[in-house]
N, C-alpha and C positions, 0 to 999 in steps of 0.2 A: 504494500500500500504506500502511496506517495502522499506526503503532506506538502501542500503549496502554501507558501507564506508570502504575503505582500506587505511591503513596508512603504508607508507614505511619509514624505518629507516636504513640508511646506515652508516657503521663505518667510511667511508670516500669516496672521489671520486675515480672512476676508473682512473688509471694512466698508462702511457707508459713512461718508463725511460730507454732510450737507447734500449736494447734488452729485457728488463723485462716488461711484461704486467701484471698488477694487475686489475682484474675485481671485483668490489665490489658487494656484494649480500645483500639482505634485507629479511632475513628469508627464510626458506625453509626446505626441508627434505633431509638429507644426509643419507648415509648407516647406521649411528649410530642412526638415528631418527631425530626428529625436532630440529633445531638449530637456534639461532638468526642470526649468520653470517656464514653459511656453506661454506666449501671449497670443491669445486668439482674437482679440478685438481691442482696438484703441480708436476712439473717436467720439463724436457727439451723436446722441440719439435724438432724432427729430420727431419721431412718432412714438408715443408711450405705449399704445396698445400692443404692437408686435413685440416690443421689448419686454413688457410685463408678461405676455404669454410665454415667451422664451424662458424667462426667469422662473415662472411657475412650473414649466416642464422640467427645468433643471432641478428644482426643489423636489419634484415627484421622484425623479431618478435618485437623488441623493438620499431620500428617506426610504427607498425600497429596500426591503430585506430579502436578499436572494437566497440565502441559506434557509432551507425548510427542513428542520430536523424531523425524523420519522420515529414513530414509536418503536421501542426495542423489539417487539414481537414481529416486526416486518423485516428485520435484518437477518441475513444469513450468518450463521455462526460457524 
């Protein structure tokens, strides 16, 4: 059996300061290739509705629990 371990390392916490939102990342692949702390967007949002929908979708993914433990009686021994 193999145990997979993922380690996350953030440069700092995500912050909201006035009208500036900074979302921290922990490794990923940007257009230029793999990066430790990639930046996926930098700019000014001119329409709030699409940005809000995107942030709500991101929150749904972040809150999702993918591991679903099963009762002991269903496991093979």
